[in-house]
C-alpha positions in Angstrom: -8.5 0.9 18.0 -9.5 0.5 14.3 -11.1 4.0 14.4 -8.0 5.4 16.0 -5.8 3.9 13.2 -8.1 5.3 10.6 -8.2 8.7 12.2 -4.4 8.8 12.5 -3.9 7.5 8.9 -6.1 10.4 7.6 -3.8 12.9 9.3 -0.6 11.2 8.1 -1.8 10.9 4.5 -2.8 14.6 4.5 -6.5 13.8 4.0 -7.8 15.0 7.4 -11.3 14.0 8.4 -13.1 15.3 11.5 -13.2 12.9 14.4 -16.9 13.1 14.4 -17.0 11.9 10.8 -14.6 9.1 11.4 -16.6 7.8 14.3 -19.9 8.1 12.5 -18.7 6.4 9.3 -16.7 3.8 11.1 -19.6 2.9 13.4 -22.1 2.8 10.5 -19.8 0.4 8.6 -19.1 -1.8 11.6 -22.8 -2.1 12.5 -24.5 -1.7 9.1 -26.6 -4.8 9.8 -27.6 -3.4 13.2 -29.1 0.1 12.8 -30.2 0.1 16.4 -26.5 0.1 17.4 -25.7 3.0 15.0 -28.6 4.9 16.6 -26.8 4.8 19.9 -24.3 7.4 18.6 -27.1 10.0 18.9 -26.7 9.6 22.7 -24.3 12.4 23.6 -22.7 10.4 26.5 -22.2 7.3 24.3 -20.7 9.3 21.5 -18.4 11.2 23.9 -17.1 7.9 25.3 -16.0 6.9 21.7 -14.3 10.3 21.2 -12.3 9.8 24.4 -11.4 6.2 23.3 -10.1 7.4 19.9 -8.1 10.3 21.4 -6.5 8.1 24.1 -5.9 5.4 21.5 -4.1 7.9 19.3 -1.6 8.6 22.1 -1.1 4.8 22.6 -0.7 4.2 18.9 1.8 7.1 18.4 3.8 5.9 21.4 3.7 2.3 20.1 4.9 3.4 16.7 7.5 5.6 18.3 6.1 8.5 16.3 7.6 6.9 13.1 4.8 7.8 10.7 6.7 8.3 7.5 6.2 5.4 5.2 8.5 4.9 2.3 6.3 4.2 -0.8 7.2 2.5 -4.0 6.3 5.4 -6.3 9.7 7.1 -6.3 11.3 3.8 -7.2 8.8 3.4 -10.0 9.9 6.8 -11.3 13.5 5.7 -11.1 12.6 2.6 -13.0 11.2 4.6 -15.9 14.7 6.2 -16.4 16.6 2.9 -16.1 14.8 0.8 -18.6 17.0 -0.5 -21.4 17.4 1.9 -24.3 16.7 -0.8 -26.9 13.3 -1.7 -25.3 10.5 -0.7 -27.7 8.7 2.4 -26.5 5.2 0.8 -26.5 6.6 -2.0 -24.3 8.1 0.5 -21.9 4.8 2.3 -21.5 2.8 -0.9 -21.0 5.4 -2.2 -18.5 5.3 1.0 -16.5 1.5 1.2 -16.5 1.0 -2.4 -15.5 3.7 -2.3 -12.8 2.2 0.9 -11.4 -1.2 -0.8 -11.3 0.3 -3.7 -9.4 1.8 -1.3 -6.9 -1.6 0.3 -6.3 -3.2 -3.1 -6.0 -0.6 -4.3 -3.6 -1.5 -1.5 -1.2 -5.3 -2.1 -1.6 -5.4 -5.9 -1.4 -2.3 -7.2 0.4 -0.1 -6.5 3.4 3.2 -6.4 1.5 3.6 -2.8 2.3 4.0 -3.8 6.0 6.3 -6.7 5.2 8.8 -5.4 2.6 10.7 -2.3 1.8 9.2 0.0 -0.9 12.0 -0.7 -3.4 11.4 -4.4 -3.1 7.7 -3.9 -3.8 8.5 -1.7 -6.8 10.9 -4.4 -8.2 8.4 -7.2 -7.6 5.6 -5.4 -9.3 7.8 -4.5 -12.2 9.0 -8.2 -12.5 5.4 -9.3 -12.3 4.3 -6.9 -15.0 7.3 -7.8 -17.2 6.4 -11.5 -16.9 2.8 -10.9 -17.8 3.9 -8.9 -20.9 6.6 -11.5 -21.7 9.1 -8.7 -21.5 11.5 -10.1 -18.9 14.1 -11.1 -21.5 14.2 -7.5 -22.7 15.5 -6.5 -19.2 18.7 -8.5 -19.7 20.2 -11.9 -19.2 18.5 -14.3 -16.7 15.2 -12.5 -17.0 16.7 -9.2 -15.9 18.5 -10.5 -12.8 21.2 -7.8 -13.0 18.6 -5.1 -14.0 16.6 -5.7 -10.8 19.6 -5.8 -8.6 21.3 -2.7 -10.1 18.1 -0.7 -10.2 16.4 -1.7 -6.9 19.0 -3.7 -5.0 16.6 -6.6 -4.5 17.0 -10.3 -4.8 15.0 -12.7 -6.9 13.9 -14.5 -3.8 12.3 -11.4 -2.3 10.7 -10.4 -5.6 9.2 -13.9 -5.9 7.9 -13.8 -2.3 6.1 -10.6 -3.0 4.9 -11.7 -6.4 3.4 -14.9 -4.9 1.3 -12.7 -2.6 0.2 -10.6 -5.5 -0.8 -13.7 -7.5 -3.2 -14.7 -4.6 -5.1 -11.5 -5.3 -5.6 -12.4 -9.0 -6.6 -16.0 -8.5 
């Protein structure tokens, strides 16, 4: 099923890969310590069996997901953020904050499962809060460390932002 998920993800993210490539690379990675198993792919019947598994699995996966393949990503919310930062915030702090928050969004997708647990706006808010805390810029976002800023910009609570941030902190420990 892992190869099926990878194959479907390539299609959804508009980075299509051939099924042959997905099977070969996936199998090589899964069995990198067992070259004899990777060699089995050269057997046409063995390979065809995996092709059928992936294609059937794709149908099951699509049905399970109810064909809901659009994933809301935090990036549009990050763009909104750039327009909502306080006017009196120094420009160099704005740039640093946006860059660091964007990095945290990218890292959250690579190293955590927050994208499966929380809405995109909450992830954007948490990454921004985390970046602002690291830069000691939270007070620049308004009273109570930007409580109203995060609520008005992203509609997210401090509790949710802290939950996401705690998962991000685990990555950096």
